[in-house]
N, C-alpha and C positions, 0 to 999 in steps of 0.2 A: 479566567483560567479554566481550562477544560478538565473534566473528571476522567478523561481517557488517558491511557498510558502514553508516554512521550513518543514511542515508536509508532503507535497507531495514528497519533496526530501528524507525525512526520509523513507517513504514507499518504494519508488523506490530503494533506496540504500539497504534496508533490503531484498527486493526481488532479486536484483542482487547478493547480497552476498550469498544467498541460491540457486543461479543458476536457478531462475525462467525462463520460456520460454515465448516469445512473450509478453513482458511487454508493456502495452499501457495505457496512461492516457488520459482521456477525460474531457474537461471542460463542466460541466453540469449546470452551473449557469442559462442559458437561459431556461432550461427545468424543473428545480425543485428548490425549496427553501430549501430542506433538506441538500444538499451538494453542494460544489463548484466544486469538482473534483471526478472522479471515476477512479479507477485503476483496470485493468483487466490483469491477468497473468495466465499462464498455468504451470502445473507441469508434471512430468513424471509418477506419480502414485498417488493414493489417499493418501498414506503416505507422499509423497513429498508435495502435496498440503496442507496437515495439518501442516507440518513443516513450510511451507511458511507463513501460517496464524499465527501460533504461534510466529514466528520470528518477524513479523510486529507488533503484539500485544505487545511483550516483549520490543522491541525497542521504541515503542510509550510510554509505561508506564515509561520506564527509562528516557525518555526525558520530562516527565511531562504532557503528554497528557492522557486523560481519555477516552479510547475506550468505546463506548456505546454497542458494541457487535460484533460478527462475523457472 
């Protein structure tokens, strides 16, 4: 079992499933009150990056999270 929050695990899993490159998560709690974590990933093309974002949004919605935007 991971020590990461469930939403962070969900996001990273969705990105890995879609073959995102250079997935990095940052703890930003000390920097902002807007978010606890930030996830940065790369894709191989603009189409791939859009598919990554769509996949994360879809999995989040299916898990009961309400994304505020992309």
